[in-house]
MDTraj code that builds the backbone (N, CA, C; nanometers):
import mdtraj as md
import numpy as np

residues = "MET GLN THR VAL THR ILE PHE ILE ILE THR ALA ILE VAL ILE GLY ILE ILE VAL ILE ALA VAL ARG SER ASN ASP ALA LYS MET GLN LYS LEU VAL ASP GLU GLY LYS ALA ALA LYS ARG GLU ARG THR PHE TRP MET LYS GLN THR LEU PHE SER THR SER VAL SER SER ILE ALA GLU VAL TYR SER ALA MET ASP LYS SER VAL LEU ASN GLU VAL ASP ILE HIS HIS ASN ILE GLU SER ASP SER TYR VAL LEU PHE THR GLN LYS VAL SER GLY GLY SER PHE ALA ALA THR LEU ARG THR VAL GLY GLN SER ASP GLY LYS GLN HIS TYR THR TYR ASN ILE ASP GLN TYR HIS GLY PRO ASP GLY TYR MET ASN LEU LYS CYS LEU ARG ALA ALA ASN ILE LEU LEU THR ALA ILE GLU LYS ALA PHE LEU GLN LEU ASP GLU ASP ILE SER VAL SER ARG ARG THR ALA THR LEU GLN THR LYS".split()
xyz = np.array([
    [0.0821, -0.1197, 0.0000],
    [0.0000, 0.0000, 0.0000],
    [0.0864, 0.1259, 0.0000],
    [0.1939, 0.1247, 0.0792],
    [0.2819, 0.2411, 0.0843],
    [0.3497, 0.2657, -0.0505],
    [0.3855, 0.1603, -0.1199],
    [0.4504, 0.1727, -0.2498],
    [0.3576, 0.2411, -0.3492],
    [0.2311, 0.2048, -0.3489],
    [0.1329, 0.2660, -0.4388],
    [0.1172, 0.4140, -0.4057],
    [0.1108, 0.4486, -0.2787],
    [0.0972, 0.5877, -0.2353],
    [0.2188, 0.6691, -0.2797],
    [0.3363, 0.6153, -0.2591],
    [0.4594, 0.6844, -0.3000],
    [0.4611, 0.7034, -0.4515],
    [0.4195, 0.6008, -0.5249],
    [0.4143, 0.6090, -0.6708],
    [0.3173, 0.7184, -0.7154],
    [0.2012, 0.7259, -0.6552],
    [0.1006, 0.8272, -0.6910],
    [0.1523, 0.9672, -0.6607],
    [0.2122, 0.9852, -0.5440],
    [0.2668, 1.1165, -0.5067],
    [0.3779, 1.1567, -0.6027],
    [0.4652, 1.0633, -0.6361],
    [0.5739, 1.0911, -0.7303],
    [0.5183, 1.1303, -0.8667],
    [0.4185, 1.0593, -0.9135],
    [0.3571, 1.0895, -1.0433],
    [0.2937, 1.2285, -1.0419],
    [0.2292, 1.2654, -0.9321],
    [0.1671, 1.3981, -0.9208],
    [0.2745, 1.5070, -0.9242],
    [0.3818, 1.4877, -0.8490],
    [0.4903, 1.5864, -0.8460],
    [0.5525, 1.6027, -0.9843],
    [0.5799, 1.4926, -1.0514],
    [0.6371, 1.4985, -1.1863],
    [0.5408, 1.5705, -1.2812],
    [0.4128, 1.5428, -1.2693],
    [0.3120, 1.6096, -1.3521],
    [0.3106, 1.7600, -1.3297],
    [0.3191, 1.8015, -1.2052],
    [0.3207, 1.9446, -1.1728],
    [0.4448, 2.0107, -1.2317],
    [0.5596, 1.9451, -1.2211],
    [0.6840, 2.0000, -1.2765],
    [0.6736, 2.0134, -1.4285],
    [0.6219, 1.9114, -1.4947],
    [0.6069, 1.9155, -1.6406],
    [0.5143, 2.0297, -1.6809],
    [0.4045, 2.0468, -1.6112],
    [0.3104, 2.1557, -1.6415],
    [0.3770, 2.2915, -1.6208],
    [0.4518, 2.3076, -1.5129],
    [0.5201, 2.4345, -1.4854],
    [0.6231, 2.4672, -1.5931],
    [0.7009, 2.3690, -1.6341],
    [0.8034, 2.3914, -1.7370],
    [0.7371, 2.4285, -1.8701],
    [0.6338, 2.3560, -1.9071],
    [0.5640, 2.3851, -2.0334],
    [0.4980, 2.5229, -2.0290],
    [0.4415, 2.5601, -1.9151],
    [0.3804, 2.6917, -1.9001],
    [0.4847, 2.8012, -1.9157],
    [0.6005, 2.7827, -1.8514],
    [0.7075, 2.8815, -1.8639],
    [0.7566, 2.8903, -2.0079],
    [0.7755, 2.7762, -2.0719],
    [0.8210, 2.7757, -2.2113],
    [0.7212, 2.8477, -2.3018],
    [0.5922, 2.8288, -2.2769],
    [0.4889, 2.8957, -2.3565],
    [0.4925, 3.0467, -2.3348],
    [0.5116, 3.0882, -2.2100],
    [0.5214, 3.2325, -2.1802],
    [0.6432, 3.2930, -2.2500],
    [0.7567, 3.2224, -2.2456],
    [0.8774, 3.2727, -2.3114],
    [0.8575, 3.2791, -2.4620],
    [0.7962, 3.1778, -2.5199],
    [0.7745, 3.1777, -2.6647],
    [0.6854, 3.2943, -2.7050],
    [0.5854, 3.3245, -2.6246],
    [0.4971, 3.4382, -2.6538],
    [0.5772, 3.5681, -2.6525],
    [0.6652, 3.5850, -2.5539],
    [0.7493, 3.7050, -2.5464],
    [0.8424, 3.7141, -2.6673],
    [0.8971, 3.6006, -2.7089],
    [0.9847, 3.5976, -2.8269],
    [0.9045, 3.6347, -2.9513],
    [0.7847, 3.5768, -2.9660],
    [0.6997, 3.6049, -3.0815],
    [0.6599, 3.7524, -3.0873],
    [0.6416, 3.8141, -2.9712],
    [0.6049, 3.9565, -2.9642],
    [0.7259, 4.0479, -2.9815],
    [0.8460, 3.9921, -2.9842],
    [0.9668, 4.0718, -2.9986],
    [1.0140, 4.1363, -2.8698],
    [0.9576, 4.0953, -2.7574],
    [0.9952, 4.1535, -2.6280],
    [1.1149, 4.0831, -2.5646],
    [1.1425, 3.9609, -2.6078],
    [1.2537, 3.8831, -2.5530],
    [1.3171, 3.8046, -2.6672],
    [1.4362, 3.7541, -2.6405],
    [1.5081, 3.6738, -2.7402],
    [1.5263, 3.5325, -2.6867],
    [1.5424, 3.4382, -2.7769],
    [1.5754, 3.3018, -2.7339],
    [1.7179, 3.3045, -2.6813],
    [1.7351, 3.2622, -2.5581],
    [1.8664, 3.2654, -2.4947],
    [1.8855, 3.1400, -2.4113],
    [2.0100, 3.1064, -2.3863],
    [2.0388, 2.9971, -2.2933],
    [1.9975, 3.0423, -2.1535],
    [1.9636, 2.9490, -2.0674],
    [1.9136, 2.9836, -1.9337],
    [2.0163, 3.0531, -1.8450],
    [2.1430, 3.0431, -1.8790],
    [2.2479, 3.1061, -1.7976],
    [2.2933, 3.2402, -1.8544],
    [2.2182, 3.2976, -1.9497],
    [2.2590, 3.4241, -2.0099],
    [2.2777, 3.5331, -1.9053],
    [2.2017, 3.5272, -1.7995],
    [2.2052, 3.6327, -1.6976],
    [2.3365, 3.6326, -1.6193],
    [2.4141, 3.5271, -1.6317],
    [2.5430, 3.5184, -1.5634],
    [2.6570, 3.5748, -1.6486],
    [2.6242, 3.6293, -1.7647],
    [2.7272, 3.6790, -1.8558],
    [2.7187, 3.8308, -1.8700],
    [2.8335, 3.8901, -1.8903],
    [2.8428, 4.0325, -1.9172],
    [2.8363, 4.0519, -2.0680],
    [2.7592, 4.1504, -2.1120],
    [2.7497, 4.1825, -2.2532],
    [2.8293, 4.3094, -2.2786],
    [2.9160, 4.3053, -2.3786],
    [2.9992, 4.4201, -2.4144],
    [2.9526, 4.4750, -2.5488],
    [2.9308, 4.6052, -2.5544],
    [2.8877, 4.6727, -2.6763],
    [2.9965, 4.7708, -2.7182],
    [3.0375, 4.7668, -2.8445],
    [3.1295, 4.8652, -2.9023],
    [3.0524, 4.9331, -3.0145],
    [3.0393, 5.0661, -3.0051],
    [2.9464, 5.1360, -3.0916],
    [2.9872, 5.2815, -3.1138],
    [2.9238, 5.3432, -3.2114],
    [2.9436, 5.4860, -3.2351],
    [2.8530, 5.5708, -3.1465],
    [2.7629, 5.5090, -3.0736],
    [2.6729, 5.5818, -2.9834],
    [2.7582, 5.6472, -2.8749],
    [2.7439, 5.7779, -2.8609],
    [2.8384, 5.8514, -2.7778],
    [2.8000, 5.8676, -2.6311],
    [2.6735, 5.8400, -2.5958],
    [2.6381, 5.8607, -2.4545],
    [2.5363, 5.7586, -2.4055],
    [2.5439, 5.7349, -2.2773],
    [2.4502, 5.6428, -2.2129],
    [2.3082, 5.7000, -2.2197],
    [2.2971, 5.8330, -2.2166],
    [2.1657, 5.8976, -2.2236],
    [2.0968, 5.8682, -2.3568],
    [2.1742, 5.8609, -2.4662],
    [2.1173, 5.8268, -2.5967],
    [2.0569, 5.6869, -2.5946],
    [2.1305, 5.5935, -2.5378],
    [2.0831, 5.4550, -2.5310],
    [1.9579, 5.4482, -2.4450],
    [1.9637, 5.5123, -2.3293],
    [1.8505, 5.5112, -2.2366],
    [1.7265, 5.5725, -2.3016],
    [1.7443, 5.6809, -2.3750],
    [1.6308, 5.7452, -2.4425],
    [1.5702, 5.6555, -2.5503],
    [1.6541, 5.5752, -2.6151],
    [1.6061, 5.4887, -2.7237],
    [1.5380, 5.3615, -2.6731],
    [1.5538, 5.3308, -2.5450],
    [1.4949, 5.2074, -2.4906],
    [1.3435, 5.2175, -2.4813],
    [1.2752, 5.1071, -2.5099],
    [1.1302, 5.0980, -2.4927],
    [1.1021, 5.0683, -2.3458],
    [1.0758, 5.1723, -2.2698],
    [1.0577, 5.1550, -2.1254],
    [0.9224, 5.0942, -2.0898],
    [0.8293, 5.0962, -2.1849],
    [0.6980, 5.0368, -2.1559],
    [0.7107, 4.8861, -2.1310],
    [0.7998, 4.8174, -2.2039],
    [0.8174, 4.6736, -2.1804],
    [0.8838, 4.6479, -2.0452],
    [0.9705, 4.7401, -2.0035],
    [1.0325, 4.7255, -1.8710],
    [0.9288, 4.7455, -1.7618],
    [0.8411, 4.8423, -1.7820],
    [0.7365, 4.8690, -1.6831],
    [0.6393, 4.7515, -1.6718],
    [0.6161, 4.6807, -1.7819],
    [0.5254, 4.5651, -1.7799],
    [0.5740, 4.4558, -1.6852],
    [0.7047, 4.4452, -1.6674],
    [0.7600, 4.3415, -1.5793],
    [0.8230, 4.4022, -1.4532],
    [0.7796, 4.5221, -1.4202],
    [0.8206, 4.5906, -1.2959],
    [0.9711, 4.6071, -1.2809],
    [1.0376, 4.6411, -1.3906],
    [1.1792, 4.6743, -1.3820],
    [1.1895, 4.8249, -1.3623],
    [1.2482, 4.8642, -1.2519],
    [1.2700, 5.0057, -1.2237],
    [1.4013, 5.0446, -1.2904],
    [1.4064, 5.1649, -1.3438],
    [1.5232, 5.2084, -1.4190],
    [1.5491, 5.3556, -1.3944],
    [1.6772, 5.3917, -1.3891],
    [1.7135, 5.5297, -1.3631],
    [1.8567, 5.5548, -1.4082],
    [1.8796, 5.6693, -1.4731],
    [2.0167, 5.7086, -1.5042],
    [2.0774, 5.7594, -1.3745],
    [2.1821, 5.6937, -1.3292],
    [2.2466, 5.7291, -1.2032],
    [2.3548, 5.8353, -1.2235],
    [2.4159, 5.8368, -1.3401],
    [2.5176, 5.9366, -1.3730],
    [2.5372, 5.9351, -1.5240],
    [2.6335, 6.0138, -1.5727],
    [2.6635, 6.0143, -1.7160],
    [2.7213, 5.8816, -1.7621],
    [2.7595, 5.7960, -1.6666],
    [2.8280, 5.6736, -1.7063],
    [2.7503, 5.5446, -1.6799],
    [2.6363, 5.5507, -1.6111],
    [2.5634, 5.4245, -1.5953],
    [2.4151, 5.4407, -1.5641],
    [2.3409, 5.3351, -1.6017],
    [2.1977, 5.3240, -1.5745],
    [2.1797, 5.2044, -1.4821],
    [2.0974, 5.2212, -1.3805],
    [2.0675, 5.1137, -1.2862],
    [1.9278, 5.0601, -1.3145],
    [1.9177, 4.9273, -1.3181],
    [1.7902, 4.8586, -1.3381],
    [1.7700, 4.7650, -1.2198],
    [1.6505, 4.7649, -1.1617],
    [1.6212, 4.6732, -1.0516],
    [1.4839, 4.6116, -1.0701],
    [1.4705, 4.4904, -1.0188],
    [1.3411, 4.4234, -1.0162],
    [1.3331, 4.3419, -0.8888],
    [1.2168, 4.3467, -0.8248],
    [1.1934, 4.2663, -0.7057],
    [1.0551, 4.2040, -0.7190],
    [1.0516, 4.0710, -0.7165],
    [0.9266, 3.9962, -0.7213],
    [0.9315, 3.8928, -0.6097],
    [0.8180, 3.8312, -0.5815],
    [0.8202, 3.7283, -0.4780],
    [0.9144, 3.6175, -0.5212],
    [1.0078, 3.5841, -0.4355],
    [1.1020, 3.4767, -0.4650],
    [1.2310, 3.5195, -0.5303],
    [1.2508, 3.6498, -0.5536],
    [1.3771, 3.6912, -0.6126],
    [1.3829, 3.8387, -0.6471],
    [1.5038, 3.8856, -0.6686],
    [1.5259, 4.0228, -0.7127],
    [1.6618, 4.0299, -0.7803],
    [1.6787, 4.1319, -0.8649],
    [1.8098, 4.1523, -0.9253],
    [1.8364, 4.3003, -0.9460],
    [1.9635, 4.3324, -0.9560],
    [2.0090, 4.4670, -0.9908],
    [2.1055, 4.4508, -1.1076],
    [2.0867, 4.5330, -1.2098],
    [2.1708, 4.5270, -1.3290],
    [2.2144, 4.6678, -1.3660],
    [2.3271, 4.6773, -1.4363],
    [2.3752, 4.8074, -1.4794],
    [2.4160, 4.8037, -1.6260],
    [2.3967, 4.9172, -1.6902],
    [2.4516, 4.9449, -1.8218],
    [2.5507, 5.0573, -1.7995],
    [2.6786, 5.0319, -1.8294],
    [2.7852, 5.1276, -1.7982],
    [2.8671, 5.1655, -1.9210],
    [2.9109, 5.2900, -1.9203],
    [3.0120, 5.3341, -2.0147],
    [3.1456, 5.2932, -1.9561],
    [3.2296, 5.2242, -2.0349],
    [3.3566, 5.1759, -1.9801],
    [3.4791, 5.2299, -2.0526],
    [3.4600, 5.3136, -2.1528],
    [3.5759, 5.3717, -2.2194],
    [3.5559, 5.3880, -2.3674],
    [3.6633, 5.4333, -2.4304],
    [3.6581, 5.4603, -2.5723],
    [3.7911, 5.4201, -2.6351],
    [3.7839, 5.3627, -2.7545],
    [3.9045, 5.3302, -2.8305],
    [3.8680, 5.3127, -2.9768],
    [3.9611, 5.3415, -3.0629],
    [3.9421, 5.3254, -3.2075],
    [3.8147, 5.3921, -3.2576],
    [3.7799, 5.5060, -3.2001],
    [3.6617, 5.5800, -3.2419],
    [3.5302, 5.5185, -3.1974],
    [3.5361, 5.4180, -3.1144],
    [3.4147, 5.3511, -3.0649],
    [3.4011, 5.3723, -2.9143],
    [3.2777, 5.3886, -2.8699],
    [3.2471, 5.3960, -2.7272],
    [3.2163, 5.2531, -2.6818],
    [3.2600, 5.2164, -2.5624],
    [3.2389, 5.0813, -2.5112],
    [3.1479, 5.0857, -2.3890],
    [3.0525, 4.9931, -2.3871],
    [2.9552, 4.9823, -2.2789],
    [2.9513, 4.8365, -2.2323],
    [2.9164, 4.8171, -2.1063],
    [2.8912, 4.6815, -2.0568],
    [2.7537, 4.6786, -1.9922],
    [2.6912, 4.5652, -2.0047],
    [2.5652, 4.5381, -1.9345],
    [2.5840, 4.4079, -1.8599],
    [2.5473, 4.4069, -1.7341],
    [2.5428, 4.2802, -1.6615],
    [2.4565, 4.2921, -1.5372],
    [2.4150, 4.1753, -1.4913],
    [2.3428, 4.1667, -1.3654],
    [2.4482, 4.1598, -1.2568],
    [2.4444, 4.2579, -1.1670],
    [2.5460, 4.2700, -1.0619],
    [2.5103, 4.1903, -0.9376],
    [2.3808, 4.1836, -0.9087],
    [2.3356, 4.1134, -0.7879],
    [2.2077, 4.0379, -0.8187],
    [2.1973, 3.9196, -0.7591],
    [2.0737, 3.8431, -0.7665],
    [2.0481, 3.7826, -0.6301],
    [1.9264, 3.7967, -0.5817],
    [1.8864, 3.7372, -0.4546],
    [1.7705, 3.6424, -0.4819],
    [1.7899, 3.5177, -0.4465],
    [1.6859, 3.4185, -0.4670],
    [1.7279, 3.2864, -0.4077],
    [1.6417, 3.1883, -0.4192],
    [1.6702, 3.0577, -0.3598],
    [1.7904, 2.9892, -0.4255],
    [1.8852, 2.9526, -0.3451],
    [2.0026, 2.8766, -0.3891],
    [2.0849, 2.9444, -0.4979],
    [2.0691, 3.0757, -0.5147],
    [2.1477, 3.1461, -0.6156],
    [2.0997, 3.1256, -0.7583],
    [1.9901, 3.0526, -0.7773],
    [1.9354, 3.0314, -0.9107],
    [1.8274, 3.1343, -0.9369],
    [1.8245, 3.1893, -1.0554],
    [1.7262, 3.2921, -1.0876],
    [1.5895, 3.2287, -1.1089],
    [1.4884, 3.2823, -1.0386],
    [1.3540, 3.2273, -1.0565],
    [1.2996, 3.2675, -1.1937],
    [1.1936, 3.2024, -1.2361],
    [1.1452, 3.2184, -1.3727],
    [1.0957, 3.3592, -1.4030],
    [1.0301, 3.4254, -1.3060],
    [0.9839, 3.5626, -1.3285],
    [1.1014, 3.6566, -1.3511],
    [1.2034, 3.6444, -1.2681],
    [1.3229, 3.7279, -1.2834],
    [1.3951, 3.6946, -1.4131],
    [1.4008, 3.5683, -1.4481],
    [1.4682, 3.5260, -1.5711],
    [1.4007, 3.5872, -1.6939],
    [1.2683, 3.5832, -1.6968],
    [1.1955, 3.6440, -1.8087],
    [1.2203, 3.7947, -1.8126],
    [1.2142, 3.8592, -1.6959],
    [1.2350, 4.0041, -1.6901],
    [1.3770, 4.0411, -1.7333],
    [1.4763, 3.9636, -1.6904],
    [1.6146, 3.9907, -1.7292],
    [1.6318, 3.9763, -1.8807],
    [1.5643, 3.8804, -1.9407],
    [1.5687, 3.8620, -2.0851],
    [1.5042, 3.9816, -2.1553],
    [1.3902, 4.0260, -2.1072],
    [1.3222, 4.1427, -2.1644],
    [1.4116, 4.2656, -2.1542],
    [1.4775, 4.2832, -2.0403],
    [1.5672, 4.3973, -2.0211],
    [1.6826, 4.3938, -2.1211],
    [1.7516, 4.2812, -2.1307],
    [1.8639, 4.2723, -2.2232],
    [1.8176, 4.2937, -2.3675],
    [1.7018, 4.2407, -2.4029],
    [1.6475, 4.2599, -2.5377],
    [1.6198, 4.4077, -2.5635],
    [1.5641, 4.4779, -2.4663],
    [1.5360, 4.6217, -2.4818],
    [1.6660, 4.7004, -2.5015],
    [1.7705, 4.6640, -2.4287],
    [1.8997, 4.7313, -2.4432],
    [1.9585, 4.7030, -2.5813],
    [1.9554, 4.5767, -2.6222],
    [2.0082, 4.5400, -2.7543],
    [1.9340, 4.6144, -2.8659],
    [1.8021, 4.6205, -2.8565],
    [1.7225, 4.6896, -2.9583],
    [1.7558, 4.8381, -2.9631],
    [1.7759, 4.8989, -2.8464],
    [1.8103, 5.0415, -2.8426],
    [1.9432, 5.0662, -2.9126],
    [2.0435, 4.9849, -2.8824],
    [2.1730, 4.9997, -2.9486],
    [2.1595, 4.9804, -3.0996],
    [2.0868, 4.8779, -3.1416],
    [2.0707, 4.8516, -3.2855],
    [1.9958, 4.9636, -3.3567],
    [1.9013, 5.0233, -3.2880],
    [1.8267, 5.1350, -3.3450],
    [1.9204, 5.2534, -3.3702],
    [2.0183, 5.2702, -3.2814],
    [2.1098, 5.3837, -3.2912],
    [2.2317, 5.3567, -3.3791],
    [2.2724, 5.2300, -3.3907],
    [2.3936, 5.1952, -3.4640],
    [2.3834, 5.0521, -3.5175],
    [2.3601, 5.0394, -3.6459],
    [2.3480, 4.9062, -3.7068],
    [2.4815, 4.8323, -3.7132],
    [2.5932, 4.9048, -3.6994],
    [2.7260, 4.8434, -3.7086],
    [2.7853, 4.8129, -3.5717],
    [2.7024, 4.7952, -3.4746],
    [2.7482, 4.7688, -3.3383],
    [2.8162, 4.6318, -3.3301],
    [2.9132, 4.6222, -3.2422],
    [2.9792, 4.4948, -3.2150],
    [2.9385, 4.4509, -3.0744],
    [2.8960, 4.3250, -3.0614],
    [2.8482, 4.2731, -2.9328],
    [2.9222, 4.1443, -2.9009],
    [2.9653, 4.1309, -2.7755],
    [3.0261, 4.0054, -2.7302],
    [2.9820, 3.9792, -2.5867],
    [3.0014, 3.8568, -2.5413],
    [2.9626, 3.8192, -2.4060],
    [3.0776, 3.7452, -2.3391],
    [3.0850, 3.7609, -2.2083],
    [3.1826, 3.6882, -2.1284],
    [3.1235, 3.6620, -1.9914],
    [3.1769, 3.5640, -1.9227],
    [3.1296, 3.5290, -1.7891],
    [3.1507, 3.6473, -1.6963],
    [3.0508, 3.6774, -1.6156],
    [3.0563, 3.7918, -1.5247],
    [3.0684, 3.7459, -1.3801],
    [3.1090, 3.8391, -1.2960],
    [3.1136, 3.8150, -1.1529],
    [2.9907, 3.8821, -1.0930],
    [2.9133, 3.8084, -1.0144],
    [2.7957, 3.8672, -0.9532],
    [2.7768, 3.8136, -0.8136],
    [2.6989, 3.8886, -0.7362],
    [2.6671, 3.8472, -0.5995],
    [2.5331, 3.7763, -0.5977],
    [2.5260, 3.6674, -0.5234],
    [2.3984, 3.5990, -0.5050],
    [2.3780, 3.5772, -0.3548],
    [2.2537, 3.5704, -0.3177],
    [2.2179, 3.5398, -0.1784],
    [2.1000, 3.4473, -0.1771],
])
top = md.Topology()
chain = top.add_chain()
for i, resn in enumerate(residues, 1):
    res = top.add_residue(resn, chain, resSeq=i)
    for name in ("N", "CA", "C"):
        top.add_atom(name, md.element.get_by_symbol(name[0]), res)
traj = md.Trajectory(xyz[None], top)
């Protein structure tokens, strides 16, 4: 009798997990179809994105961003200085802080970095709401840069971040 009970409970748990994963995948696909997010690996938020562009100021990039999509997922945003923009989101089960920074100039190009600096959540893993929001944020930044400079160069590298 105990074996049957354990089997039923296990089957229910597996069913719930499958439904949750499929629901999340459907939500992400809808965001991708709407152009609000991009298809990305699940660990994209752990990487720093480097932009080399002719765009001369962080204010230009910030002005070109579609802030309505950020507001839809409760991402707060503010230009903190001439050299960086701070983005934050806090939802039940997690929060993150990200920055877009001016990091220098060379060869006639301005260089910027974007990365998530801090993440607070269970076991250091980003929850699904934060993951979707982080994807929407990075997509909005990428679109703003592309709108301003079609010849932009973009690369990614592993970033250092704080988790709790």
